[in-house]
N, C-alpha and C positions, 0 to 999 in steps of 0.2 A: 213091353213098349206098347203105348196106346195114345190116343188123341186128348185124353182127359189132362188138365192142368195139374202141375205137380207143386207142392209147397214143402218146404222145410221149416220145421218149427222146433227150435231149440228150447231145452226145458219143457218138452211136451208131454211129459207123463203126468204131471200134478198141476194143481192151482190154476193159475192164468193160462199157463201153457195148454193144460188139457182143454180149458174152455175154447181156446183157439183153434185147437186141432179139431174138436168135435163140430165147431161152426163151420169151419172149412169143408170138412167132409159133408156136411149137409148141403154146401154149396157147390158140390160137384167136383171137389179136389181129391186127388190121392195125396197122402201125406206122408212124409218122413218124419218120424217121431224121434227126436233126439232125446236121450236121457243121460244122466251122469251115473246112477247107481242103482235106482230102484227098478230093476227088471220086470218084477212083478206088476207094478203100476203101469209100466209101458206096455206090457202085453195086454192088461185090461183095456187101455185105451185103443190099442189096436184092434181088438175085437168090437169095441164100440164104432170104430171108424167103418169097418166091414158091415156091420149092422146098418149104417147109413149108405151103404152102396159103394163106398170107396175102398182103396186098397192102402194097407198101411205097410211101412217098411220100418222097422225099429233099428236105430244106430245108437249104440252106447258110445259116447264121445265126450270128453271134457274139452270144452271150448276154449280154456286157457292154454291148452297144448296144441302146438303148431301141427304136429301130425294127425292129432285127432280132428282138427278141422279140415284138414286136407281128405282125411279119410270119410267125413261127413259128406262132403261134396262128391267125392270120387263115387262113393256107394249110391249116392242119389241119381247120378248120371248112369252108372252100370245097371241100376235097378229099373228106372222108369225112362231113362234117355233124354230126359229134359229137366229144367228147372224154370219154373215160371214165377215163383214167389219164396223169398226169404223172409222169415218172421224171426228176427233175433230177439228172443225172450228170455233165455236162461240168464239167471242172476242169483246170488246169494245175500243173506242179511249177514251183519257182523255176528261171529260166534258169541261175543259179549258186547253188551252196549256200555261203552265207556265214555266217560267225560272227555271232552275235547283235551283237557290238560293232562289226562292220565292215559290216554290211548297208546297202544303199542304199534310200531312199525309193522309187526308180522300181520295184523288185521288189515292194515291199509294195504299192504302188498297183495294179500290174498283177494281183497274185494277189487283191486285195480285189475288184477290179472283175469279174473272171471267175468267181472262186470263190464269192464271197460275195454281192455286190451284184446281179449277174446273176440268180442263183437266187432271190434274195429277191423281186425284182420280176417275175420270170417266174411264180413261184407266185401272185402276186397276180392276174396276168392269167389264169392258168388257172383259178383259183378264181372269178373272177367269171364266166367262161365257164361253168364247171361249174353255178354257182347258177342262171344264166340257163336252161341246158338242163334241169336237173331241173324247174324251174318249169314249162317247156314240154313236159315228159313225155318228152323226147328220151333222157335218160340216168337212171339211178338209181344210188345209191351209188357215185359216183365217187370216186377215191382219188389221193393224191399221196404219192409216195416220194422223199426227199431222200437221195441217196448221200453220205455223208461220208467219215470215215476213223478209224481209231485214233488219227491226229494230232489228233482233237478232244480228246484228254485226255492224250496221250503227247507230252512236251517234247522236241524235236529242236532244238538250239540253233544248228545249222547251217542251219536252215529255218523260222525263227520265223514268217515270213510265211505259210508254207503252214499251219503249226499254228493261227495266229490265225484265218484264213479257215475252217478246218474246225471250229474251236470255235464261230464264229458261225454256221455251218449248224446245228449241233446245237440252238443256241437258236432259229434260225428254223423248225426242225421243231416245237419246244415251242409256239412263239408261234402257227403257223397251226394246229396241231392244237387249241389251246384256242379259237382264233377261229372255225373252221370246223366245229366239232363239232354247233353248232345247226343247220347246214345239211346234215347228214348225210354230210359228207366227212371221211373219216379220212385222217390224215396219219401217215406212218412215216419214221423215220430208219434206214438201212441203214448199218452202219460195217464196211466191208470192212478185212481186216488186210493181210497181205502176200500179194498177187495177182500171178501171173506174167503181165506185160505188157510191151510196149515201154518204159513208164515205169520199170519197175523192172530192166530189162535191163542197165543200167550198174552196178548193185550186187548183180548175182546171186551172185557169188562170196562177198560178205560174208554175205549172208542164207542161203545154202547152209549155211555153217558155223554161223550162229546157229540156224537151225531143225534141222539133222541132226545136228550135234555137240553144241550148247550147250542145246538143248531150250527154245528161246525161245518156241514154241508146243507146248501139250501134244499136239496132233495134228501130227506131224512131216512134214508136207508143205507144199509152196506152195499156196497157194489158187489157184482157176482162175476166170477170168471166169464160167463156167457156175455156180459155187458161189453168186454173187452173183445170177446170173439166176434161179436156182431160189427164192431168198429172195423176189424181186420177184414171182414167179409165185405164191407162197403169199399174198401181198397181193392181187394182181390177182384170183386166183380166190376171193375171199372166204373164206379159211380163218382169218382174224383179225378177224372182224366186230365183236368187242366189246374191241378194243384201238385206240387211237389215241395218237399222241405216243410210241409204243413204240420203243425202240431195238433193232434187231436186228443183233446181232453176227455177222459172217461172218468170223471171224478165227482159226480153229483153236484157240480157247480162249486167245489172247494175253490177254484181259481178266481172266482168273482170277488172284486172288492167293494164293500158296501158300507154306507154310513147309517 
């Protein structure tokens, strides 16, 4: 137990999640690093957190499972005694990109369970804990960040299940921001654009062309996990105290409409 703020980051061992974990560690947070399967990657991230002066606690949990979500929050409180920030980041891409007219229900069910249902109820658990800890004077002004995607509003007909799950996350952020404002818990949605991770590795050549040659994004470069991490740190360090339900685009300007 100590006075340092504590963050839980789901999907924290790789990609965007890793960038968020390391950014928070650099900002003075201890971090609970949630991972689903890659224990080696989680251990490496834990070492990097400690190298930045923070403490890391690794929790293997599948956010789509009720008991795992409960265990994640319980271990956070048992280890650190507090929960100041939840970053709901874990998500998966479709196993197979399938045309909307050919897509199978199994893929849809999988993505909704992991990408939407899991975060929806994890936020509920975290919010209850934060409310209790505020009343006990353990934390003040806790926060919740939901990491969604430009796919929340961008139609990709070969991965409709993914788009639907991210659109649901956008509404999840709005709902919880409205419900939790009376408790002093601000909720933010961060929408990454095209970020260079292992998830986008298979389409790198296509996006290289779209970004650098066709101007898909006004800022002509790939986004990096650290770009998302910096946005989370802005929330975590109280730089946006009079905002809640805010959508923070980290997308190189993709969302701009130009003529």
